[in-house]
C-alpha angles and dihedrals in degrees: 000000000000111000131157114222142158121227107217124198127207122171090337094312112123117201148156115224111227093149094109088235132082112257108232121187127206092250090059103259114143125202111190122225115249110263135170134191128234135172117249122176089348093305126107114235134182120232131187116240111239142167116256129227136166126227115232137163131239100210124219094017111143119203115253092237096049110157114242088233089066095048093073101045108115117239093006110139132176130211125189117229113219134167116229115209117242108254094228091054091049087052092050091049090052091053095057121106116267117269097028119128121208109217111209139136134294096266091053094043090055094044097047105025124205130014084037104079148127139251120240115250129208133184113246128218088265091059094249121123118239133192123235108208091188089061108069124188115200136173133220113234119231 
């Protein structure tokens, strides 16, 4: 997959920002989200780069903490919702240099697993929210 991106570095943490939002640290550094332009209906528009996944269902999968009162309800079935990562995006992730995090959103973090993750945020004294690139949130894939 051919994708343009910038590898940012902050306090030794190397990352690509696919979160759709600029990453702003408390000390004022700004790391812009990856964006590209394309022409639609004769007009140039800017689009945020993201990772793609497809929702799908795993039928007849009961939750581990299913209440006994639900077990005996006739015709009650459960299906688990999962997001499958797009194969081209998996291939792109595998082509990245070692040690580079891909900062994205919760859905992508769950679908792809590490190194797709997020930075913790915290509200500063001024009321603004800041990112902490040395505090990484990641998800285990199913």
